N, C-alpha and C positions, 0 to 999 in steps of 0.2 A: 102409695109411694112416698117415701120420706122426702122432706124438703132438703134443699141444698145446705141449709144451716141448722138442720134439726139438732136440738140439744145444745146449741151454742148460746152463750150469753154475750150480748153486744152493747157496749156503751156507745151512744151516738151523741156527740156534743152539737150544739146548734140545732136541736131537735124541733124547736119552734119555728115560727115564720111570721113575717111582718104583716101578712094578710092571707086571705083564703087562697087556696090553690096549692100547686106543687113546687114548694121550695126544695132545695137539695136535702136538707136534714129531715124534713117531714117525709119526703118520698123514700129516703133511705130507711127510716123507721118502719114504714109500711111494707116496703119491699122485703126487708129482712124478716119481718114478722110473717109475711106470706110464705117464706121459705123455712119457717120453723124456729127462728131465733127468738129468744126472750130479750126484750128491749129495755135498757136502762136509759131513758130519755132525759137529756140534760140541757138546760137552758138557764138564762139569767132571770127570765120572767115567766111566771106561771101561765098568764093569759095567752102567751104566744104558742103554748103547747096544747091548748084545748082541742083544736081541730086535729092535731097529730094524734093525741090519745084516742079521740073518737074514731079516727080512721083505722088505727091499729086494732082497736078492740072490735070494730066492725068487720075487720078481716079475720077475726078469730085469734088474734095475737095476744100475748101477755106483755104488758108494759108497766113500768114503774117510773114515774116522773121524779126528777130531782133538780133543785135549784142550785146553781153553782156559778161563781165568777171564775172562769177558766184562766184569768190573768193573775189570780192569787193562789200562791202555792198551798197555803193551808186549806183553802176552799177546795182545791183540786184533790188533795190528799184525802180530805173528808169524803168527797164524792166517790172516789175509788173504794174507800173502806165501806161506804154505804152500799155500793153495788155488790161487793163481795159478801157483806153481811146479809143482804136481801136475797141474792140469787145463788150464793155459794162460790162465786168465782167470776172471772172475766176472760173470754176467749177472743173477743174482737173489740177493737177500738176504732171508731170512725171520728176523725177530727174534722168538723165541718164549720166551726165558728170562723167568721170573717166578715169583712166589710171594707168598703173603699172610702177614701176622702180625696177630694180634688186638690190639685196643687203640685207644682214642681219644686225643685230645691230652693228657689228664690222666694216664691210667694207662699210657701207652706211654712207655718210657724213651727218652732221646735217642739212645742207641746203636742201638736197634731202628729208630727213625725213619730214621737215616742209612743203615743197612744196606738197608732197604726201598727207599729212593730210589736207592741205588747199584745194587741188584739189578734193579729193574724199569725204571728210567729211564736212569741213567747207562750201562747196558749198551747201550741202543739208540743213545744218542749216540755212544759209542765205536765201535761197529761201523759205523754210518753214516759217521762221520768217516774211517774207514779205507777204506771201500769206495767212497764217492762220487767221489773224484778219479779212480779207475780207470773208473768208469762214465761220468763226464763226458768223459773223454779218448776213450772209445770212442763217445760220442754216443748211448748207449742204456743202459737198465737198468731194473729193477723192484725196488722195496723194499716189503715187506709187514711192517708192525709189528703186534704183537699187544697189544691193550688188554684191557679187560674191562668188562662191564656195571656192575661195581662203581665204575667211573670215571664212570658216568652217573647212578646212583641208589643208594639204600640197598638192599642185597641180603640183609639178614638178620643181619648181624653188624657190630659196630664194628671197622673196620680202616682207620683214617684215612690211614695212610701208603700202604697198598696202593691205596686208592681215589684218593688224590691223585696218585700216580705213574702210575696207569693213565689217569687223565684227562689228565695232561700229555703222555702219548704221542700222543694224538689231535692236540693242538695242535702238538706238535713235528713230527708227520708233515705237517700242513697247511702249516706255514711252510716246511719243507724242500721240499715238493712245488712250491711256487710258485718258490722260489729256483732249483731245478734243472730245472724244466720246459723252459726254453730250451736246456738241454744234453741233452735227450732222455731224462731220467730221470724215471720215475713213482714216487711214494711214496703208499701207501695204508695203511689200517688195518683189520684184522679185529677185531671186538669180540665175543668169545664170551660167552655167558651161563652159566647153571649147568648144565654138561654132566656126564655120567657118565663121567669119566675115572678112571684108577687112583688119582689123588690123593684121591678121595672115600673109598675104603676105607683107604688107608695113612696119611692125614694129617687130613683134614677131620672125619671122624666122631669122632676122638679129641678134637679141638679143641672141637667144638660139641655133640655128643650123647652124651658119655661113652662113645664107642666103638660106639654103636648105629647101624650102617650103614643098616638098614632105616628107622629113624626119620628119619635125615638125608635119605635118598632121597625119602621121602614128603613131607617138608617142602619140598624143592626142587621136586618135581613139582607141588605145589599152587600154586606161583607161575606156572606155565607154561600159557598158554592152550591150546596144542596138546595138553597133557595127558600128555606124555612127554618124556624127556630125550634129546637127541642126545649125540654123543661127539666125540672128536677128529677123526673123519673128516668131520664137518660143517664144522669149522673149516678143515680141509685143503682141502675143495672150494671154500670161499670164497677162500682164499689162492691156489688154483690159478687161478681166474678172474682175480684181480687181477695175478698174475704173468705171465699169458699175453697173447698178442697180441690176444685177444678184448677185452681191457680197454685197448686202445691209446689210447683217448680218455678214460680214467678216471684221474684223479690228484687227490690232496688230499682224499680222501673216505673213508667208512667203510662196511663191511658188518657189520651186527649179526646175530649168529648165536645166537638165544636163544629160539626158539619163541614169540616175542611177549611175553616176560616184561617187558621194559623199557617197554612202552607201556601196561601196566595201571596202574590207580589204586591197587589194594590190594596 
C-alpha cells in the first residue's frame, strides 16, 4: 500500500534539533519519510541534523541535508533551487524554524525584538516567497507553517516578540491561503502547545526554572487537561494530515496540538 505522501518532495526547515529525541522538525522528517516523501532537510547547523538523517534513513527514507539561513533571502532562494535541482521539484513546504526569547515590551531590547521577528516570521515569508511561484506553476502544493499556542494566549512567561510573531504566522497563512487557492496551493498552520521536546532540557529549564527540569515539566503538565505532554511526533502527525491529499479541501486553517491547554480558563 502506497504511503500518504508517496512520490512527494518535502522541504522541512528546522530539521535539526538541539538534543536527542523528538523535536518537531526531526519528527516531521521521519514521519513524512515513513509515508513515502523524499525529504530535503534544512537547518543552520549540520550537527543538529545528524540524528534526523540517521532516523530517516533507518526508516527507509531518502533525505538530502542542506544548510541554510532562513532569515536571509539569498540563502533561501539558493536552498529552494538546490532542492529542485536535486529532487526535480518541491510539493510540500514545512516551516518549522522558531525559538523564543524572554521579555516584555519594556525589558526586551530592540535588537532581540528584531531578531525574534526575523527568526520566527520573516523566515516563513522568505521560504513561502521562494517556493510559491513553483507550486503555482505546477498547479498544486501544500505549505504547513508552525505557530505556537503562545500566539493565542499567555503560556506562563513574558515573551512578547515570540508571541507576536507566532500569532502573525497564523494570519500570514490565512491570507496566503486565500490568494493561492485558485492556483491549487493549500496553506495551513499547526499550532503546538507545551510539548516535551529536547528544547525543554537544553534551553527552557535554564531560562525559567533555574535548570530544574522536573519542576518545569510539572508546571507544564498542570496546564494540560489531558494530564500529560505530547512531543514532536504529535506535531508531525498533524502536519502530515495537512500536507497529504486527505486534507485536499482544507486550507487557511489551523490544527492546535496542545492536549486542550489553550481552551482552559486557568
